[in-house]
C-alpha positions in Angstrom: 159.3 43.3 300.8 162.1 45.8 299.7 162.9 48.8 301.7 163.3 52.2 300.1 165.7 53.9 300.4 168.4 51.2 300.5 170.2 50.6 303.8 173.2 52.8 304.5 173.9 56.3 305.4 170.9 58.6 305.3 170.4 61.2 302.7 171.4 63.9 305.2 174.7 62.2 305.8 175.3 61.9 302.0 174.6 65.6 301.5 177.0 66.5 304.4 179.6 64.3 302.7 179.1 66.0 299.4 179.2 69.4 301.0 182.4 68.5 302.8 184.0 67.3 299.6 183.0 70.5 297.7 184.4 72.6 300.5 187.7 70.7 300.4 187.9 71.0 296.6 187.3 74.8 296.8 190.0 75.2 299.4 192.4 73.2 297.2 191.5 75.3 294.2 192.0 78.5 296.1 195.4 77.3 297.4 196.5 76.4 293.8 195.5 79.9 292.6 197.4 81.5 295.4 200.5 79.3 295.0 200.7 79.0 291.2 198.5 81.5 289.4 199.0 84.7 291.4 202.8 84.7 291.4 202.8 84.1 287.6 200.3 86.9 286.9 202.3 89.2 289.2 205.5 88.4 287.4 204.0 88.9 284.0 202.3 92.1 285.0 205.6 93.6 286.3 207.3 92.7 283.0 204.4 94.2 281.0 204.6 97.4 283.1 208.3 97.7 282.5 207.9 97.2 278.8 205.1 99.8 278.7 207.2 102.2 280.7 210.1 101.9 278.2 207.7 102.3 275.2 206.2 105.5 276.8 209.7 106.9 277.5 210.6 106.3 273.8 207.4 107.9 272.7 208.0 111.0 274.9 211.6 111.3 273.6 210.3 111.1 270.0 207.7 113.8 270.6 210.4 116.0 272.2 212.7 115.6 269.2 209.9 116.5 266.8 208.9 119.6 268.7 212.5 121.0 268.5 214.1 123.3 271.0 211.9 124.9 273.5 211.8 128.5 274.3 
């Protein structure tokens, strides 16, 4: 006579193991995002803001030149 389920850890233990593994993987993913992705995005965002700032300055200068002297 065969027994079902097969001998070994119970389904509850298996579920706990899976949950623990998922929690570990989520922590690892969050750490990767914090260590690698966030600094890169921050750096690229700063560069983009500086570029945009320069573009806006140039546009304002161009508008000033086209309006001529004030007064």
